N, C-alpha and C positions, 0 to 999 in steps of 0.2 A: 414558451408554448405549453399548453396543457398536455401532459404525457398520457399516452394510451399504450402502456407497455407493462406486461406481466411476466414474471419469471416463471418459466415452466419447468426448468430443471437445472441442476448445478452438478459440477463434478470437478475434482482436482486430484493431483498426485500428492504423495507425501513430498515435502520439500527436503532436499538433501544434496548429496554429492553423487553424481551419476556419470563418472568418467567413461563408462562403457555404453552409454546410451546417447542418442542424438536427439535433435529437436523433434523429428518425426515420431519417434517412439514415445517421448515424454508428452508431446502434444496430443497424440492419439489416445493415450490413456485417459486424459482429462475429458476429451470430447466424447469418447465412448460412455464414460460415466454420466456425463450430462444428458446425452441422448436417452440413456436408459432411465435416468431419473425423470425425464420429461415424458417418457412413454412414446417416443416418436422414432422414426427411421431417418437415416442419413438423407434419403430422398425427399424428406419433408422440408429440409432447409432450403430457403430461397436466396440467402445471401450470408456472407460471413465477414466479420471484422476481426483481424488478428493483430494483437499487440505484441511487439518485441522491441527491445532496446539495443541489445549488444551483439546480436549474432554476426553482424558484419565484421566486428573487431575480433570476437572470440572464436567463431567457427568459420568465418569467411563467407557465410551465406548472406548475400545481399539481394536487393531488388524484389525477389518473389518469395519471401520467407513463408507467408501464409499459404500461398498456392502449393509450395513444396510440402509443407506439413499436412495439409488437407488432402492433396492428391495421393500422398503416401498411404492414406487410409480409405481411398476410393471415393473421395468427395471432389467432384469436378463440375464443370458447366456453369455453376452459379457465380455471381460476382464475388470476388474476394478483395477486400480493401486492407492493405498493410498499414499499420499505425505505429509510428515511432515517436514517442513523446517522453523520453527519459523514464523515470520511475512511475510516471503517470500514463505509460503507454496503454495498458489494458483497461484502465478506468476511462481513458479517452475512447478506446474502441467500444466499450460498453455505452458510453454517452452517445456516440454517433449511431450505434445500432438502435438504441432506444428512440432516438430522434427520427430515424427512417421508418421504424414501425409506427410511431405516433403520427407521422406525416401521411401514413397510408400506403407507402410504397410496397411494404412487405407485411406478411402475417406471421412469419416464423423465421427467425434468424439466429445465427450463432455469434457469440463474442468469446474470443479465446485469447488468453495471455500465456506466452511460453518463453522460457529463457534457459540458457546454459551459461553459467559464469565460471564454473570450475574449468581450469585448463592447466596442463603441466607447466606452462610458462605463465607465472603469475603476473608478469608485466602486461600480458594481453588483457587480463581481467581488470587490472587497475587502469590500464589505458582506456578501457570502455568508460569508466567513471570520469576520467580526466576530460573526456569529450562532452560531458554534460554541463560545461561552463562555456563562457565566451573564450574560445581558444586564441583569439587574437589578443586577448588581454591576459593570457595565461601567466606570463612572467610577472606581471603586475599583481595578479591574484596570489601567486605563491610567495612573492615578496611580502605582501600584506599579512599573510598567515604567519610567516616567520617572524615578522616584526611584532605582531600581537603576542605570539608565544614568548618571545624574548622579553618583552615589556612586562609580562606577568610572571616571569620566572619559570615558565613551563618548559623545562629542558627537553623532555621527550618530544613535545609537540614542535620543537624548533627545528627538527630534522626528520627526514624520511617520508614526508607527505607525498603521496602519489607513487612511491616506490615500494615501501614496505606495507602500505595500507592505502585504502581509498582516501583521496584528498578530502572527501566529504566529511570524514571523521574529524579532520582539522577544522573544517568550516563549522561543524556542530560544536566542537570544543571551544572555539572562539566565542560562539554565541552563548555557550553555557557559562563561560567565565564572565561575560558581560551581564548575564542574568543574575549571577551570584552577587556581583558588585552592585548592581542597581537595586535589587530587591531582597537581598539576604537569603536567597535560595541556597540550600546546603547540599553538599555532596552526598550526604545521607539520603536526602530526598531523591536525588538522581538514582542512587543505588536502589531506593525503594521501588522505583519504576521497574527496574530489571528484576528485582525479587518478585514483585507482583506478577509480571508477565511470565516469569519462569514457572510460577505456580500454575497459571492458566495453561501454559504450554505443556506442562507435565500431564495434563488431562486430555491433550489433543493428540490422537494417534497419527495425524499428518504433520505434526510439528517437527522441524529439523532437530531441535534440542528438547529433550524430555526431562532433564534433571531440574528439580526445584532447588533454588538457591536462596540463602539468607542474605540480608543486607550486608552482614559481615563478610560473607564469602564473595559477594560482588566487590566490596571495597578492597579485599586482599588479593584480588586477581591482578594479572599483569597490566601495567599502565600502557595505554595506547597513545593517547594525546590528552594531557591534563585538562580537565579532571576525569576524563573518560577511561575507565578500565575496560578490559575486553568484553565482559557481559553487558556493558552499557552501549556497545556498538553492534549494529545489526550485521550478521554474517553474510558472506556471499553464498549463493546456492543455485541449484538447478530445480526446475519444476514447472508445472503448468496448471491452469485453472480455466474452467469453461462454464458458460451459462447459455441456456436457450431462452430467447426472449420472444414473446408472442403478443399479438394484439388481443384485446378483450374478446373479440369475436372468436379467435382461435382458441383462447383459454376455455371458453364455454364449450366449444366443439370437442376439446380434449377432455372436458369434465374434470378440470383441476380442482381438487378438494381443498387444499391448504394454499390458497392463492396469496402470492406476495407481489404487491404492486410497486412500481417505481413511481414514487410521489414527486420526486425532483431529481434532476441531474444537471449540475452546473459546471461548466468548464471555463476557466479564466486563465489569463497569463499575467505575469507581473509587469511592472512599469517602473519608470524612474521617479519614484515617489519622493515627496518632501520629507525632511527630517521630522520625525514624530507622527507622520501620516500612517494610518492603518494599512496593512499589506493585503496581498491577494487572497489569503485565506479568509480574512474577515469579510472582504468583498463578496467572495463566492458563497460563504456560509449564510450570510444575511439574505442573499438572493434565494438560496435554496430554502431557508426557513419560510420566506414569504411565499415562494411558489408552492410549497407543501402545506402552507397554512398552519404551521406549528412553530414552537420555540424550543430552545434547548431544554426547558423544564419538562417537555413532553417526551423526551427520548427515553428509551428503555436500555439501549446498548449501543456502543460505538466501537468501530474499528478505525484507528487512526494511524498516521504515518510516523511511527516511532523508529525511524532509521537510526536514532540514538535515543538514549534515555531522556536527555534534556529536551529533545524535540517533542516528546509526549507532553511534558509539563507546559511547554510553550503553546502547544496546540490546544490544551484545555482553555487557555486564555483567548486564543483566536476564535474558538468555537462558542464562546460566550458561556462556558460552564462556570466561570469565576471571573473576578476582576483582574486587571493587568498586574502581574507580579504575585498573584495569589495561587498560582498553579501548584506550587509545592505543597500547600496545605491539603489539597485533595488526596495526595499520597499519604501524608502524615496521618490523616483521619480515616483512611481506608475507604473513602467514598467510591473509588474507581476499581476496587477489586471485586471479585465475585462475592455476592452477599451484601455489597455496598449499595448506595442509593443509585449509582449509575455506572455499572461495570464497563470498563474500557479494555479493549484488546483481549477478549475472552479466548481468542485463538492462540494467544501467546504473543501476538503482534509480530512485527518484523524482527524484533529482538530474539524471539525464541521460535516462532513458526518458521522464520527464515525470510529472506528477501531476494528471490530471483526476480530482478527488478521488473521485467516485462510481464510477469505473472501476478505481481503483488496486488494491483488494483482489483482484479476479478477475484482473487483469493479472499479479499475483504468482503466482496459481494456474496461469495459462497458461505462464509461464516455467518453473515447477517441473515441470509435467507434461511439457513438451517436453524438459527436462533428463533426467528419469527415463526417457524413451522414447528417449534418445540422438539427438535430432534438433535440436540447438541449434547445429550448424555450428561456426564458428570459436570460439565461446565454450562449447563442450561441456565439461562436467566429466567426466573419464574415470571410468567405473564408477559413476556416480551412481545411488544406490538409495533414499536417504531425503532428503526435502526438507522444510524448515520455512518457513512464511510468518508474518510478524509485521506486523500492521496495526492502527494506533491511530486514534482519531478524537475530535476536540474536546478541550477542557481544562476541568476544574472544579477549583478550588483548585490543588494542586501536582501533579496527575496527569492522565492521559488520562481522558476521560469514558467511552470505550468502547474495548475492545481485543479483537482476535480472533487466536488462534493456530491454525494448521492444520498438520498433519503428513501428508505423502503418502509412499507407498511403492510401489515397482514390483514 
């Protein structure tokens, strides 16, 4: 469908560790910032979509997460839709909010992503990630990860998955080893992703980690699951991000000066694909390009789902930025760093900005909106006019369970 959705305001917290704060406090901070940015009052909101993935496991809050967060700051009466879709929870909330505004049901709505992953009992945190696969096939999945690690001589990766770390790092590690074997991608290129994103994150006051790292420092860090060292893995975190979405009519009424329009928002799920068949990311991005009337060559800036360093390189290929197996070269030649031909993850990405999973998708929208409005300070991409967000969630079989692509234009 042709979208009629404009971003009126954005807001987010700094991502980090907030053991002394709950979902209500973190969520309210982001919502207040978005409302102020939009120049509207709470009473102007007609509906809300709230993305959260792990509160049921980590905090025990089930069923009415969005209502609890919003009521805590005095927002009631309006419809509130709770959205849980793994790491794609808030990008899904954004997608659905845009669709409802475009369909003419509402003129002014809120999309919020909020998450708390830090807990004194780390098993609760890792348990949340373990639920983002087919749990009926859990034993089979774990056995497959162990077998892959042992076959490649990855001693660290052969034990501790899901207990000492998120099992998704082992899934990414297995994919990385496969990419290296098939295409000659190097561990230095993976480390280059982390180094690049650490530079970008050092310029972002809302990033969880602000230290700039060299490739050598990334490679010398503790091994998590071969070939992934710690900086090649996204951290757990707490945080929230919010966006106010309005119709074209409401945007004119508000007198928005630096308008950012939603040109495309595509949500797809994976399937049992044939060997060699393209996956859900390529399906979704091609649909998004067609809907927006652009191609990858037209993009100015990208925020993508770098839950691990290898995931960023593989996403380059899925998004059509290069050919299959050529993603590593975009790191080697500096194409995707600030100052390059197509900067990627100017926020620091999931690797450095952080990855409170239910907030990640809308945090990408916040970064792109500010880039397109020319207010990203030291990490501003000169002349940015088209931005793409790529956000995946969960794994079933050999592909993401859910994936959302959003294209924004100024």
